[in-house]
PDB file with SEQRES, HELIX, SHEET and CRYST1 records, atoms N, CA, C and O in Angstrom:
SEQRES   1 A   65  MET PRO LYS LEU LYS THR LYS SER GLY ALA LYS LYS ARG          
SEQRES   2 A   65  PHE LYS LEU THR GLY THR GLY LYS VAL ARG SER GLY GLN          
SEQRES   3 A   65  ALA GLY LYS GLN HIS GLY MET ILE LYS ARG SER ARG ARG          
SEQRES   4 A   65  GLN LEU ARG ASN GLN ARG GLY THR THR ILE LEU SER ASP          
SEQRES   5 A   65  GLN ASP ALA ARG ILE VAL LYS LYS PHE LEU PRO TYR GLY          
HELIX    1 AA1 SER A    8  ARG A   13  1                                   6    
HELIX    2 AA2 ARG A   38  ASN A   43  1                                   6    
HELIX    3 AA3 ASP A   52  PHE A   61  1                                  10    
SHEET    1 AA1 3 PHE A  14  LEU A  16  0                                        
SHEET    2 AA1 3 VAL A  22  GLY A  25 -1                                        
SHEET    3 AA1 3 THR A  47  ILE A  49 -1                                        
CRYST1    1.000    1.000    1.000  90.00  90.00  90.00 P 1           1          
ATOM      1  N   MET A   1       9.051  14.031 -36.103  1.00  0.00           N  
ATOM      2  CA  MET A   1       9.185  14.084 -34.655  1.00  0.00           C  
ATOM      3  C   MET A   1      10.084  12.929 -34.193  1.00  0.00           C  
ATOM      4  O   MET A   1       9.827  11.776 -34.541  1.00  0.00           O  
ATOM      5  N   PRO A   2      11.115  13.219 -33.429  1.00  0.00           N  
ATOM      6  CA  PRO A   2      12.001  12.126 -32.994  1.00  0.00           C  
ATOM      7  C   PRO A   2      11.325  11.248 -31.944  1.00  0.00           C  
ATOM      8  O   PRO A   2      10.400  11.664 -31.247  1.00  0.00           O  
ATOM      9  N   LYS A   3      11.819  10.037 -31.862  1.00  0.00           N  
ATOM     10  CA  LYS A   3      11.306   9.120 -30.845  1.00  0.00           C  
ATOM     11  C   LYS A   3      11.890   9.472 -29.488  1.00  0.00           C  
ATOM     12  O   LYS A   3      13.003   9.991 -29.402  1.00  0.00           O  
ATOM     13  N   LEU A   4      11.144   9.192 -28.432  1.00  0.00           N  
ATOM     14  CA  LEU A   4      11.620   9.415 -27.065  1.00  0.00           C  
ATOM     15  C   LEU A   4      12.419   8.210 -26.610  1.00  0.00           C  
ATOM     16  O   LEU A   4      12.084   7.070 -26.933  1.00  0.00           O  
ATOM     17  N   LYS A   5      13.483   8.472 -25.855  1.00  0.00           N  
ATOM     18  CA  LYS A   5      14.284   7.374 -25.324  1.00  0.00           C  
ATOM     19  C   LYS A   5      13.740   6.939 -23.976  1.00  0.00           C  
ATOM     20  O   LYS A   5      13.301   7.761 -23.172  1.00  0.00           O  
ATOM     21  N   THR A   6      13.776   5.638 -23.743  1.00  0.00           N  
ATOM     22  CA  THR A   6      13.399   5.062 -22.452  1.00  0.00           C  
ATOM     23  C   THR A   6      14.610   5.100 -21.538  1.00  0.00           C  
ATOM     24  O   THR A   6      15.726   4.817 -21.975  1.00  0.00           O  
ATOM     25  N   LYS A   7      14.402   5.453 -20.249  1.00  0.00           N  
ATOM     26  CA  LYS A   7      15.496   5.426 -19.282  1.00  0.00           C  
ATOM     27  C   LYS A   7      15.917   3.979 -19.058  1.00  0.00           C  
ATOM     28  O   LYS A   7      15.095   3.130 -18.712  1.00  0.00           O  
ATOM     29  N   SER A   8      17.207   3.705 -19.259  1.00  0.00           N  
ATOM     30  CA  SER A   8      17.694   2.330 -19.176  1.00  0.00           C  
ATOM     31  C   SER A   8      17.505   1.744 -17.783  1.00  0.00           C  
ATOM     32  O   SER A   8      17.179   0.564 -17.652  1.00  0.00           O  
ATOM     33  N   GLY A   9      17.702   2.546 -16.743  1.00  0.00           N  
ATOM     34  CA  GLY A   9      17.534   2.042 -15.381  1.00  0.00           C  
ATOM     35  C   GLY A   9      16.104   1.673 -15.093  1.00  0.00           C  
ATOM     36  O   GLY A   9      15.842   0.710 -14.373  1.00  0.00           O  
ATOM     37  N   ALA A  10      15.163   2.433 -15.650  1.00  0.00           N  
ATOM     38  CA  ALA A  10      13.746   2.175 -15.396  1.00  0.00           C  
ATOM     39  C   ALA A  10      13.275   0.902 -16.095  1.00  0.00           C  
ATOM     40  O   ALA A  10      12.478   0.146 -15.538  1.00  0.00           O  
ATOM     41  N   LYS A  11      13.761   0.663 -17.309  1.00  0.00           N  
ATOM     42  CA  LYS A  11      13.284  -0.527 -18.022  1.00  0.00           C  
ATOM     43  C   LYS A  11      13.788  -1.808 -17.383  1.00  0.00           C  
ATOM     44  O   LYS A  11      13.188  -2.869 -17.558  1.00  0.00           O  
ATOM     45  N   LYS A  12      14.906  -1.717 -16.629  1.00  0.00           N  
ATOM     46  CA  LYS A  12      15.410  -2.893 -15.935  1.00  0.00           C  
ATOM     47  C   LYS A  12      14.664  -3.157 -14.633  1.00  0.00           C  
ATOM     48  O   LYS A  12      14.628  -4.293 -14.160  1.00  0.00           O  
ATOM     49  N   ARG A  13      14.070  -2.119 -14.049  1.00  0.00           N  
ATOM     50  CA  ARG A  13      13.513  -2.235 -12.698  1.00  0.00           C  
ATOM     51  C   ARG A  13      12.004  -2.269 -12.630  1.00  0.00           C  
ATOM     52  O   ARG A  13      11.455  -2.735 -11.632  1.00  0.00           O  
ATOM     53  N   PHE A  14      11.306  -1.791 -13.655  1.00  0.00           N  
ATOM     54  CA  PHE A  14       9.853  -1.656 -13.593  1.00  0.00           C  
ATOM     55  C   PHE A  14       9.195  -2.289 -14.803  1.00  0.00           C  
ATOM     56  O   PHE A  14       9.758  -2.313 -15.897  1.00  0.00           O  
ATOM     57  N   LYS A  15       7.984  -2.802 -14.587  1.00  0.00           N  
ATOM     58  CA  LYS A  15       7.151  -3.314 -15.675  1.00  0.00           C  
ATOM     59  C   LYS A  15       5.757  -2.714 -15.510  1.00  0.00           C  
ATOM     60  O   LYS A  15       5.322  -2.445 -14.390  1.00  0.00           O  
ATOM     61  N   LEU A  16       5.066  -2.506 -16.612  1.00  0.00           N  
ATOM     62  CA  LEU A  16       3.699  -2.010 -16.554  1.00  0.00           C  
ATOM     63  C   LEU A  16       2.742  -3.183 -16.675  1.00  0.00           C  
ATOM     64  O   LEU A  16       2.946  -4.082 -17.490  1.00  0.00           O  
ATOM     65  N   THR A  17       1.694  -3.169 -15.857  1.00  0.00           N  
ATOM     66  CA  THR A  17       0.677  -4.208 -15.931  1.00  0.00           C  
ATOM     67  C   THR A  17      -0.289  -3.887 -17.069  1.00  0.00           C  
ATOM     68  O   THR A  17      -0.186  -2.836 -17.703  1.00  0.00           O  
ATOM     69  N   GLY A  18      -1.206  -4.781 -17.317  1.00  0.00           N  
ATOM     70  CA  GLY A  18      -2.165  -4.575 -18.384  1.00  0.00           C  
ATOM     71  C   GLY A  18      -3.068  -3.386 -18.147  1.00  0.00           C  
ATOM     72  O   GLY A  18      -3.527  -2.759 -19.102  1.00  0.00           O  
ATOM     73  N   THR A  19      -3.330  -3.063 -16.892  1.00  0.00           N  
ATOM     74  CA  THR A  19      -4.200  -1.923 -16.580  1.00  0.00           C  
ATOM     75  C   THR A  19      -3.415  -0.630 -16.395  1.00  0.00           C  
ATOM     76  O   THR A  19      -3.998   0.401 -16.060  1.00  0.00           O  
ATOM     77  N   GLY A  20      -2.089  -0.669 -16.612  1.00  0.00           N  
ATOM     78  CA  GLY A  20      -1.292   0.548 -16.559  1.00  0.00           C  
ATOM     79  C   GLY A  20      -0.644   0.829 -15.216  1.00  0.00           C  
ATOM     80  O   GLY A  20      -0.036   1.884 -15.040  1.00  0.00           O  
ATOM     81  N   LYS A  21      -0.758  -0.079 -14.273  1.00  0.00           N  
ATOM     82  CA  LYS A  21      -0.083   0.122 -12.995  1.00  0.00           C  
ATOM     83  C   LYS A  21       1.386  -0.264 -13.134  1.00  0.00           C  
ATOM     84  O   LYS A  21       1.762  -0.983 -14.060  1.00  0.00           O  
ATOM     85  N   VAL A  22       2.210   0.219 -12.210  1.00  0.00           N  
ATOM     86  CA  VAL A  22       3.647  -0.034 -12.284  1.00  0.00           C  
ATOM     87  C   VAL A  22       4.022  -1.081 -11.247  1.00  0.00           C  
ATOM     88  O   VAL A  22       3.744  -0.924 -10.058  1.00  0.00           O  
ATOM     89  N   ARG A  23       4.657  -2.151 -11.715  1.00  0.00           N  
ATOM     90  CA  ARG A  23       5.076  -3.251 -10.842  1.00  0.00           C  
ATOM     91  C   ARG A  23       6.574  -3.155 -10.631  1.00  0.00           C  
ATOM     92  O   ARG A  23       7.325  -2.897 -11.572  1.00  0.00           O  
ATOM     93  N   SER A  24       7.015  -3.365  -9.381  1.00  0.00           N  
ATOM     94  CA  SER A  24       8.441  -3.295  -9.076  1.00  0.00           C  
ATOM     95  C   SER A  24       8.793  -4.347  -8.044  1.00  0.00           C  
ATOM     96  O   SER A  24       7.918  -4.934  -7.407  1.00  0.00           O  
ATOM     97  N   GLY A  25      10.085  -4.575  -7.889  1.00  0.00           N  
ATOM     98  CA  GLY A  25      10.555  -5.494  -6.871  1.00  0.00           C  
ATOM     99  C   GLY A  25      10.398  -4.881  -5.491  1.00  0.00           C  
ATOM    100  O   GLY A  25      10.303  -3.662  -5.349  1.00  0.00           O  
ATOM    101  N   GLN A  26      10.372  -5.729  -4.483  1.00  0.00           N  
ATOM    102  CA  GLN A  26      10.222  -5.250  -3.117  1.00  0.00           C  
ATOM    103  C   GLN A  26      11.490  -4.548  -2.646  1.00  0.00           C  
ATOM    104  O   GLN A  26      12.599  -4.962  -2.986  1.00  0.00           O  
ATOM    105  N   ALA A  27      11.325  -3.492  -1.867  1.00  0.00           N  
ATOM    106  CA  ALA A  27      12.467  -2.787  -1.288  1.00  0.00           C  
ATOM    107  C   ALA A  27      12.930  -3.516  -0.032  1.00  0.00           C  
ATOM    108  O   ALA A  27      12.146  -4.192   0.633  1.00  0.00           O  
ATOM    109  N   GLY A  28      14.205  -3.368   0.279  1.00  0.00           N  
ATOM    110  CA  GLY A  28      14.744  -3.924   1.517  1.00  0.00           C  
ATOM    111  C   GLY A  28      15.074  -5.392   1.474  1.00  0.00           C  
ATOM    112  O   GLY A  28      15.072  -6.050   2.515  1.00  0.00           O  
ATOM    113  N   LYS A  29      15.363  -5.940   0.279  1.00  0.00           N  
ATOM    114  CA  LYS A  29      15.638  -7.371   0.164  1.00  0.00           C  
ATOM    115  C   LYS A  29      17.001  -7.667  -0.448  1.00  0.00           C  
ATOM    116  O   LYS A  29      17.241  -8.794  -0.880  1.00  0.00           O  
ATOM    117  N   GLN A  30      17.899  -6.687  -0.496  1.00  0.00           N  
ATOM    118  CA  GLN A  30      19.183  -6.909  -1.152  1.00  0.00           C  
ATOM    119  C   GLN A  30      20.181  -7.599  -0.233  1.00  0.00           C  
ATOM    120  O   GLN A  30      20.892  -8.509  -0.661  1.00  0.00           O  
ATOM    121  N   HIS A  31      20.240  -7.178   1.015  1.00  0.00           N  
ATOM    122  CA  HIS A  31      21.212  -7.752   1.943  1.00  0.00           C  
ATOM    123  C   HIS A  31      20.734  -7.472   3.351  1.00  0.00           C  
ATOM    124  O   HIS A  31      19.782  -6.719   3.556  1.00  0.00           O  
ATOM    125  N   GLY A  32      21.408  -8.090   4.338  1.00  0.00           N  
ATOM    126  CA  GLY A  32      21.063  -7.849   5.738  1.00  0.00           C  
ATOM    127  C   GLY A  32      19.790  -8.539   6.179  1.00  0.00           C  
ATOM    128  O   GLY A  32      19.083  -8.038   7.053  1.00  0.00           O  
ATOM    129  N   MET A  33      19.488  -9.692   5.581  1.00  0.00           N  
ATOM    130  CA  MET A  33      18.236 -10.376   5.908  1.00  0.00           C  
ATOM    131  C   MET A  33      18.220 -10.925   7.336  1.00  0.00           C  
ATOM    132  O   MET A  33      17.152 -11.167   7.898  1.00  0.00           O  
ATOM    133  N   ILE A  34      19.397 -11.118   7.918  1.00  0.00           N  
ATOM    134  CA  ILE A  34      19.447 -11.710   9.254  1.00  0.00           C  
ATOM    135  C   ILE A  34      18.868 -10.745  10.294  1.00  0.00           C  
ATOM    136  O   ILE A  34      18.399 -11.168  11.350  1.00  0.00           O  
ATOM    137  N   LYS A  35      18.906  -9.458   9.987  1.00  0.00           N  
ATOM    138  CA  LYS A  35      18.363  -8.454  10.903  1.00  0.00           C  
ATOM    139  C   LYS A  35      16.852  -8.348  10.814  1.00  0.00           C  
ATOM    140  O   LYS A  35      16.200  -7.922  11.767  1.00  0.00           O  
ATOM    141  N   ARG A  36      16.302  -8.725   9.696  1.00  0.00           N  
ATOM    142  CA  ARG A  36      14.878  -8.538   9.462  1.00  0.00           C  
ATOM    143  C   ARG A  36      14.096  -9.695  10.076  1.00  0.00           C  
ATOM    144  O   ARG A  36      14.602 -10.809  10.210  1.00  0.00           O  
ATOM    145  N   SER A  37      12.864  -9.404  10.439  1.00  0.00           N  
ATOM    146  CA  SER A  37      12.046 -10.456  11.037  1.00  0.00           C  
ATOM    147  C   SER A  37      11.591 -11.423   9.946  1.00  0.00           C  
ATOM    148  O   SER A  37      11.541 -11.072   8.767  1.00  0.00           O  
ATOM    149  N   ARG A  38      11.263 -12.640  10.361  1.00  0.00           N  
ATOM    150  CA  ARG A  38      10.765 -13.638   9.396  1.00  0.00           C  
ATOM    151  C   ARG A  38       9.476 -13.138   8.753  1.00  0.00           C  
ATOM    152  O   ARG A  38       9.241 -13.356   7.565  1.00  0.00           O  
ATOM    153  N   ARG A  39       8.646 -12.468   9.543  1.00  0.00           N  
ATOM    154  CA  ARG A  39       7.375 -11.968   9.026  1.00  0.00           C  
ATOM    155  C   ARG A  39       7.605 -10.923   7.927  1.00  0.00           C  
ATOM    156  O   ARG A  39       6.910 -10.922   6.911  1.00  0.00           O  
ATOM    157  N   GLN A  40       8.575 -10.046   8.135  1.00  0.00           N  
ATOM    158  CA  GLN A  40       8.866  -9.033   7.130  1.00  0.00           C  
ATOM    159  C   GLN A  40       9.361  -9.683   5.844  1.00  0.00           C  
ATOM    160  O   GLN A  40       8.960  -9.281   4.751  1.00  0.00           O  
ATOM    161  N   LEU A  41      10.231 -10.687   5.967  1.00  0.00           N  
ATOM    162  CA  LEU A  41      10.761 -11.342   4.778  1.00  0.00           C  
ATOM    163  C   LEU A  41       9.671 -12.079   4.012  1.00  0.00           C  
ATOM    164  O   LEU A  41       9.678 -12.084   2.781  1.00  0.00           O  
ATOM    165  N   ARG A  42       8.741 -12.697   4.719  1.00  0.00           N  
ATOM    166  CA  ARG A  42       7.627 -13.374   4.042  1.00  0.00           C  
ATOM    167  C   ARG A  42       6.786 -12.371   3.264  1.00  0.00           C  
ATOM    168  O   ARG A  42       6.368 -12.639   2.138  1.00  0.00           O  
ATOM    169  N   ASN A  43       6.545 -11.221   3.871  1.00  0.00           N  
ATOM    170  CA  ASN A  43       5.694 -10.224   3.223  1.00  0.00           C  
ATOM    171  C   ASN A  43       6.385  -9.540   2.054  1.00  0.00           C  
ATOM    172  O   ASN A  43       5.722  -8.917   1.225  1.00  0.00           O  
ATOM    173  N   GLN A  44       7.708  -9.648   1.974  1.00  0.00           N  
ATOM    174  CA  GLN A  44       8.446  -8.987   0.903  1.00  0.00           C  
ATOM    175  C   GLN A  44       8.744  -9.907  -0.274  1.00  0.00           C  
ATOM    176  O   GLN A  44       9.511  -9.533  -1.161  1.00  0.00           O  
ATOM    177  N   ARG A  45       8.167 -11.082  -0.306  1.00  0.00           N  
ATOM    178  CA  ARG A  45       8.393 -11.965  -1.450  1.00  0.00           C  
ATOM    179  C   ARG A  45       7.704 -11.402  -2.691  1.00  0.00           C  
ATOM    180  O   ARG A  45       6.705 -10.689  -2.599  1.00  0.00           O  
ATOM    181  N   GLY A  46       8.260 -11.736  -3.841  1.00  0.00           N  
ATOM    182  CA  GLY A  46       7.610 -11.363  -5.089  1.00  0.00           C  
ATOM    183  C   GLY A  46       7.775  -9.889  -5.408  1.00  0.00           C  
ATOM    184  O   GLY A  46       8.808  -9.293  -5.102  1.00  0.00           O  
ATOM    185  N   THR A  47       6.760  -9.303  -6.023  1.00  0.00           N  
ATOM    186  CA  THR A  47       6.793  -7.913  -6.458  1.00  0.00           C  
ATOM    187  C   THR A  47       5.651  -7.150  -5.804  1.00  0.00           C  
ATOM    188  O   THR A  47       4.809  -7.730  -5.118  1.00  0.00           O  
ATOM    189  N   THR A  48       5.636  -5.846  -6.026  1.00  0.00           N  
ATOM    190  CA  THR A  48       4.603  -4.999  -5.457  1.00  0.00           C  
ATOM    191  C   THR A  48       4.182  -3.964  -6.487  1.00  0.00           C  
ATOM    192  O   THR A  48       4.887  -3.728  -7.468  1.00  0.00           O  
ATOM    193  N   ILE A  49       3.031  -3.351  -6.257  1.00  0.00           N  
ATOM    194  CA  ILE A  49       2.515  -2.291  -7.121  1.00  0.00           C  
ATOM    195  C   ILE A  49       2.888  -0.951  -6.498  1.00  0.00           C  
ATOM    196  O   ILE A  49       2.667  -0.734  -5.306  1.00  0.00           O  
ATOM    197  N   LEU A  50       3.449  -0.058  -7.299  1.00  0.00           N  
ATOM    198  CA  LEU A  50       3.838   1.253  -6.783  1.00  0.00           C  
ATOM    199  C   LEU A  50       2.606   2.104  -6.497  1.00  0.00           C  
ATOM    200  O   LEU A  50       1.545   1.911  -7.091  1.00  0.00           O  
ATOM    201  N   SER A  51       2.770   3.047  -5.579  1.00  0.00           N  
ATOM    202  CA  SER A  51       1.696   3.995  -5.289  1.00  0.00           C  
ATOM    203  C   SER A  51       1.497   4.914  -6.491  1.00  0.00           C  
ATOM    204  O   SER A  51       2.368   5.009  -7.355  1.00  0.00           O  
ATOM    205  N   ASP A  52       0.363   5.581  -6.544  1.00  0.00           N  
ATOM    206  CA  ASP A  52       0.049   6.437  -7.683  1.00  0.00           C  
ATOM    207  C   ASP A  52       1.058   7.569  -7.838  1.00  0.00           C  
ATOM    208  O   ASP A  52       1.418   7.937  -8.956  1.00  0.00           O  
ATOM    209  N   GLN A  53       1.513   8.119  -6.717  1.00  0.00           N  
ATOM    210  CA  GLN A  53       2.470   9.227  -6.784  1.00  0.00           C  
ATOM    211  C   GLN A  53       3.791   8.762  -7.384  1.00  0.00           C  
ATOM    212  O   GLN A  53       4.366   9.453  -8.225  1.00  0.00           O  
ATOM    213  N   ASP A  54       4.276   7.598  -6.960  1.00  0.00           N  
ATOM    214  CA  ASP A  54       5.534   7.087  -7.498  1.00  0.00           C  
ATOM    215  C   ASP A  54       5.369   6.607  -8.933  1.00  0.00           C  
ATOM    216  O   ASP A  54       6.273   6.769  -9.753  1.00  0.00           O  
ATOM    217  N   ALA A  55       4.223   6.021  -9.237  1.00  0.00           N  
ATOM    218  CA  ALA A  55       3.989   5.494 -10.579  1.00  0.00           C  
ATOM    219  C   ALA A  55       3.988   6.617 -11.610  1.00  0.00           C  
ATOM    220  O   ALA A  55       4.434   6.425 -12.742  1.00  0.00           O  
ATOM    221  N   ARG A  56       3.494   7.776 -11.226  1.00  0.00           N  
ATOM    222  CA  ARG A  56       3.456   8.912 -12.145  1.00  0.00           C  
ATOM    223  C   ARG A  56       4.872   9.301 -12.578  1.00  0.00           C  
ATOM    224  O   ARG A  56       5.095   9.657 -13.735  1.00  0.00           O  
ATOM    225  N   ILE A  57       5.829   9.232 -11.645  1.00  0.00           N  
ATOM    226  CA  ILE A  57       7.220   9.569 -11.965  1.00  0.00           C  
ATOM    227  C   ILE A  57       7.817   8.513 -12.889  1.00  0.00           C  
ATOM    228  O   ILE A  57       8.484   8.844 -13.869  1.00  0.00           O  
ATOM    229  N   VAL A  58       7.575   7.236 -12.573  1.00  0.00           N  
ATOM    230  CA  VAL A  58       8.175   6.154 -13.353  1.00  0.00           C  
ATOM    231  C   VAL A  58       7.610   6.138 -14.770  1.00  0.00           C  
ATOM    232  O   VAL A  58       8.337   5.810 -15.708  1.00  0.00           O  
ATOM    233  N   LYS A  59       6.359   6.477 -14.952  1.00  0.00           N  
ATOM    234  CA  LYS A  59       5.747   6.437 -16.273  1.00  0.00           C  
ATOM    235  C   LYS A  59       6.366   7.472 -17.212  1.00  0.00           C  
ATOM    236  O   LYS A  59       6.335   7.300 -18.430  1.00  0.00           O  
ATOM    237  N   LYS A  60       6.926   8.543 -16.653  1.00  0.00           N  
ATOM    238  CA  LYS A  60       7.628   9.512 -17.501  1.00  0.00           C  
ATOM    239  C   LYS A  60       8.901   8.906 -18.073  1.00  0.00           C  
ATOM    240  O   LYS A  60       9.336   9.279 -19.163  1.00  0.00           O  
ATOM    241  N   PHE A  61       9.500   7.967 -17.334  1.00  0.00           N  
ATOM    242  CA  PHE A  61      10.728   7.331 -17.799  1.00  0.00           C  
ATOM    243  C   PHE A  61      10.448   6.225 -18.811  1.00  0.00           C  
ATOM    244  O   PHE A  61      11.358   5.807 -19.527  1.00  0.00           O  
ATOM    245  N   LEU A  62       9.214   5.748 -18.884  1.00  0.00           N  
ATOM    246  CA  LEU A  62       8.828   4.667 -19.797  1.00  0.00           C  
ATOM    247  C   LEU A  62       7.792   5.207 -20.778  1.00  0.00           C  
ATOM    248  O   LEU A  62       6.608   4.904 -20.629  1.00  0.00           O  
ATOM    249  N   PRO A  63       8.191   5.990 -21.766  1.00  0.00           N  
ATOM    250  CA  PRO A  63       7.203   6.692 -22.590  1.00  0.00           C  
ATOM    251  C   PRO A  63       6.318   5.776 -23.423  1.00  0.00           C  
ATOM    252  O   PRO A  63       5.197   6.158 -23.760  1.00  0.00           O  
ATOM    253  N   TYR A  64       6.782   4.589 -23.764  1.00  0.00           N  
ATOM    254  CA  TYR A  64       5.992   3.706 -24.619  1.00  0.00           C  
ATOM    255  C   TYR A  64       5.489   2.482 -23.895  1.00  0.00           C  
ATOM    256  O   TYR A  64       5.117   1.500 -24.537  1.00  0.00           O  
ATOM    257  N   GLY A  65       5.468   2.512 -22.580  1.00  0.00           N  
ATOM    258  CA  GLY A  65       4.962   1.393 -21.807  1.00  0.00           C  
ATOM    259  C   GLY A  65       5.945   0.290 -21.770  1.00  0.00           C  
ATOM    260  O   GLY A  65       5.687  -0.747 -21.157  1.00  0.00           O  
TER     261      GLY A  65                                                      
END                                                                             
């Protein structure tokens, strides 16, 4: 049985936690920060956990975790 390939874009953008949840960077932080409120920027620091619906899609791209 051949090995499954991991999607290159997914391995750069997502990590799996120890319990199997999908961690990703915050959306809306690439550019245009001057338009965003200070409160929004504070809340977007660090990473976030994807919702179950989105995580199900990403896990197909990462077959071996």
